[in-house]
Structures are given as C-alpha cells and as structure tokens.
C-alpha positions as CSV (number, residue, x, y, z in Angstrom):
1,M,-13.3,-0.3,15.0
2,T,-11.1,0.5,12.0
3,A,-11.5,-1.1,8.6
4,F,-9.4,-1.4,5.6
5,T,-10.9,-0.2,2.3
6,N,-11.5,-2.4,-0.7
7,Y,-8.6,-0.6,-2.3
8,T,-6.2,-1.7,0.4
9,E,-7.6,-5.2,0.7
10,N,-7.1,-5.7,-3.1
11,Q,-3.6,-4.3,-3.0
12,I,-2.6,-6.6,-0.2
13,A,-4.2,-9.7,-1.8
14,N,-2.5,-8.9,-5.2
15,H,0.8,-8.3,-3.5
16,I,0.7,-11.6,-1.6
17,F,-1.0,-13.9,-4.1
18,G,-0.5,-12.1,-7.4
19,S,2.4,-10.5,-9.2
20,A,1.6,-6.9,-8.2
21,S,3.7,-4.8,-5.8
22,F,2.2,-2.7,-3.1
23,P,4.7,0.0,-2.3
24,K,4.7,1.6,1.1
25,P,3.6,5.2,1.1
26,T,6.3,7.8,1.9
27,L,3.8,9.7,4.0
28,L,0.4,8.9,5.5
29,Y,-2.2,11.6,5.5
30,I,-4.9,11.6,8.2
31,A,-8.2,13.0,7.1
32,L,-11.4,14.1,8.9
33,F,-14.8,13.1,7.7
34,S,-18.3,14.5,8.4
35,A,-19.9,11.4,7.0
36,V,-19.1,7.9,5.8
37,A,-21.6,6.5,3.4
38,D,-19.5,3.4,2.4
39,G,-16.0,3.5,3.8
40,E,-15.1,0.1,2.3
41,A,-15.7,1.7,-1.2
42,G,-14.0,4.9,-0.1
43,T,-17.3,6.9,-0.2
44,V,-16.8,9.5,2.5
45,T,-17.4,13.2,2.9
46,E,-14.1,14.8,3.8
47,I,-14.0,18.2,5.5
48,S,-12.9,21.0,3.0
49,G,-12.1,24.7,3.1
50,N,-11.8,27.0,6.1
51,G,-8.1,26.2,6.7
52,Y,-8.6,22.4,6.6
53,A,-5.8,20.2,5.3
54,R,-4.9,16.6,5.9
55,A,-2.3,16.0,8.6
56,A,0.9,14.2,7.4
57,C,2.4,11.4,9.6
58,A,5.3,9.3,8.3
59,P,5.1,5.6,8.6
60,G,7.7,3.9,10.8
61,S,8.7,5.3,14.2
62,N,5.6,7.6,14.4
63,W,3.5,4.5,14.8
64,T,3.8,2.0,17.7
65,Q,3.9,-1.6,16.4
66,P,2.6,-3.9,17.5
67,V,0.3,-3.0,20.4
68,G,-0.3,-6.2,22.4
69,G,1.0,-8.4,19.6
70,N,-2.4,-8.6,17.9
71,G,-1.7,-6.9,14.6
72,T,-2.6,-3.4,16.0
73,V,-0.7,-0.2,15.5
74,A,-1.4,3.2,17.0
75,N,0.0,6.7,16.4
76,G,3.1,7.2,18.5
77,V,3.1,11.0,18.1
78,V,0.4,13.7,18.4
79,I,-1.3,14.3,15.0
80,S,-2.4,18.0,14.6
81,F,-4.4,19.7,12.0
82,P,-4.3,23.4,11.0
83,A,-6.5,25.8,12.9
84,A,-10.0,26.1,11.6
85,T,-10.4,29.6,10.0
86,A,-14.2,29.1,10.1
87,D,-16.4,26.3,11.4
88,W,-15.7,22.8,10.0
89,G,-18.8,21.3,11.5
90,N,-19.3,17.9,13.0
91,I,-16.5,15.4,12.6
92,T,-17.7,11.8,12.8
93,A,-14.9,9.7,11.4
94,W,-11.2,9.7,10.3
95,G,-9.2,8.0,7.6
96,I,-5.7,7.6,6.3
97,Y,-4.8,8.4,2.7
98,D,-1.6,7.9,0.7
99,A,-1.6,11.5,-0.7
100,A,-2.1,15.0,0.7
101,T,-5.0,15.6,-1.7
102,A,-7.1,13.0,-3.6
103,G,-5.1,9.7,-3.4
104,N,-6.4,6.4,-2.1
105,L,-8.2,5.9,1.2
106,L,-6.4,3.1,2.9
107,V,-8.3,2.8,6.3
108,Y,-11.1,4.5,8.1
109,A,-12.9,4.5,11.4
110,N,-15.7,6.2,13.1
111,L,-15.0,8.4,16.1
112,T,-16.2,7.1,19.4
113,N,-17.7,10.6,20.0
114,A,-18.3,13.1,17.2
115,R,-16.6,16.5,17.6
116,N,-17.9,19.9,16.4
117,I,-14.9,21.9,15.1
118,T,-15.5,25.6,15.4
119,A,-13.5,28.6,14.1
120,G,-10.1,28.9,15.9
121,A,-10.0,25.3,17.0
122,T,-6.9,23.2,16.3
123,P,-8.0,19.6,16.2
124,S,-5.5,16.9,17.1
125,F,-5.3,13.2,18.1
126,G,-3.2,12.4,21.1
127,V,-0.6,9.7,21.2
128,G,-2.4,6.3,20.9
129,A,-5.7,7.8,19.8
130,L,-5.7,6.4,16.3
131,T,-5.5,2.6,16.2
132,V,-5.5,0.3,13.2
133,Q,-6.0,-3.4,13.7
134,V,-5.2,-5.8,10.8
135,D,-7.5,-8.5,12.2
136,N,-10.6,-7.2,13.8
C-alpha cells in the first residue's frame, strides 16, 4: 500500500483550501530505501554510493491514469536504476521525490518482497509495478 507523506498531504490541503499553490514537479525521481522508520514524516534510509542514483520518470504519459477509475496511477514505462558498482544491500521500500537529490519525499511504499541488490545488478520496476492510490 502506498502512502502520501505529511509534506504532500499538507501541500494538497493548502492548495485546495488555502491560498498556496502546489506546482507539479517537472520530473519525478524514484528512490530505493533499505528502511522506513516513519514514511509519513519522510524518515527513510535511502541507498547511497556504489553507483546508486534515483531514477527519473516524467509525470504525464509515463504514468497510466486512472487504473480502474479508483484514483490509482501506475508507471506506464520501465523504471531502471544504474548498475550497482558494489552491493547496495537489502531494498525494502521505494519512494518518489521531487528532486534528483535531497528534495521532498512525496509518496512511499514497502516492497511486497525485499530485494538484495548485489554488485553488477541493474534494478528496475516493470510496467505497472509501482502504483500510487490517492484513496487507500
């Protein structure tokens, strides 16, 4: 199950009910996590080093919308990460940021099955593997 972070929830609420604007990110950046302490607060342990970088995926046609008409979107393209130059370890969750580094965590989810990424592996998510539901 995916969840929006407190940051995203506050931005949406302020956009709809307040006077703030919540601009759409130019690119979305998919990140891999080895731990999620408090995803709502954005407290996660992102993979770092050994060739790791977030994978960019533009909003729009790269995401199917809606899936089943229930406020769910899914990636419409394969999302690939760079090859691991050394072991990245156990990946337990993923998230979407609004920047290639740092930035704001918008949404996160645990993987159904954790994956151990070893040197030489090129992790990816197939079409439809990442789903985000607005109402869950």
